[in-house]
N, C-alpha and C positions, 0 to 999 in steps of 0.2 A: 403166723399170720398176725399182722398188727391191725388194730382197730382204732379209729378216731374216737375220742371222747369229747362230747360236746358239753359245754357248761349249761346249767339250767337257765331257762328263760326268766328274765325279769318280768314283772307284771306289765303287760301291754307292750313289751319290746319285741320287735321283729328281728330275726337273725339276718343281718345284712353285713356285707363287707364293702369297704370303699374300693371303687374301681380306679383305673389309671387316671381318668379325666376328672375324678371327683364325684361322679355319679354313683349312687349306691348300686351294687351288683348283688344279685341273689346268691346265696351260698348253695353249692351243689355238692352232694356227697358222691364219692367215687366208689365203685364196687371193686373189691380186690380181684386180681386176675386168677383164673382157675389154676389149680395145681398142675394140670397137664401142661399148661403153657410154661410154667416154671420148670417142670421136668425137661421139656424140650430145650429150654435155654441152657439147662445144666448139661445136657447131652451135647449140645452144640459147642458149648464152651470147652467141654472135656475133649471133644474131637479136635478143636482148634489147638488146644494145649498139646495133644499128641503130635499134631502136624508140626507145631513149633519145635517140639523136642526132637523130632526126626530131622528137621532142617538144621537145628543146632548141632546135632551129632554129625551130619554130613559136612557142615562147614568146618567143624572142629577136626574131623578126620582129614579133610582136604588141606587145611592150614598146617596140621602136624606133618602131613606127607610132604608138603612143599618145604617146610622148615627142615625136615630131615634131608631133603635133596640139596639144600642150600650149602654151598661150600664156604662162602664168606659171611658167616653169621654176624661178626662184629660190624661189617659194613651195612648189613640189613638193619641191625639195631640202631646204628648211627643215623641212617636215612629215616627211620621211623621217628626218632627223637627230633631230628631237624624238621621233619614234616609237621609234627605236633607243635613245635615252637613257631613254625611259619603260620600255622592255622591260628594260633593265639595272637600273633602279631597282626595278621590280616584282620582278625576280629576287632582288635583295638583300633586299627586304622579306620575300619568301616564305621565303628561306633563314633569315633571323633568326627568323621566326615558327615555322618548322619546328624550330628548336633549343630552343624553350620546352617545358617538360615536358608539359602537358596540352592545350595549344591545338590541335595537329594532330589529336588524337583527337576533340576537341570539334567542330572544323570538319568532320571526316569524318562525324560523327553528324548535324550540321546538313545536310550535303550529301545524306546518305541520306534524311533526313526530307523535305527539299525535293523530292527525286526522287520519293519516294512520293506526296507531295501533288500534284505535277505529273501523275503517272500517274493518280491518282484524279480529278483535275479535268478532264483533257483526253483521256485515252486509254482509260479503263476502259469507258466506255459508248459505243455507236454514235452517238447524236446529238452527243455531245461531240467525237468524232473528226471528224465531218462539219463541225462548227463550226470546229474547229482547222484543218482542211484549207482551208476557205473563207477564214479570216483569213490563212493563209499565202499563198494564191494572190492575195488582195487586196494584201498587202504586196509580193509579187513584181511585181505589175502596177504598183504605185506606183513601185517602184524602176526597173523597166525601162520 
């Protein structure tokens, strides 16, 4: 438990701190949280850590299983390296575009316009939503 130590008062001085606007604000002491609350936070953090460890073990097991099933390991490694290089290149391009004066704002407007068009075409009316749901389920069935 940590405690705040206050400096002794000067003769006739009032303890004040300056506020954001420049007006003096009264100092307020905060009471430390009870130990039960800290214990519950510790338990919650421990359970989240256990959940993360379980998820990590599941993901590791799945990846190692898929890796063992893969016949063309050099091709997979090559694709992974090219994917990483592509991400780095795309990041560089996007950073350079972001530095240009009007292009980011223009691209944001294009994105907003496309989002509005997509909503109008696929989500605004009930028959369109049903058709979109059907095409998504067909695509999922083709993939799986």
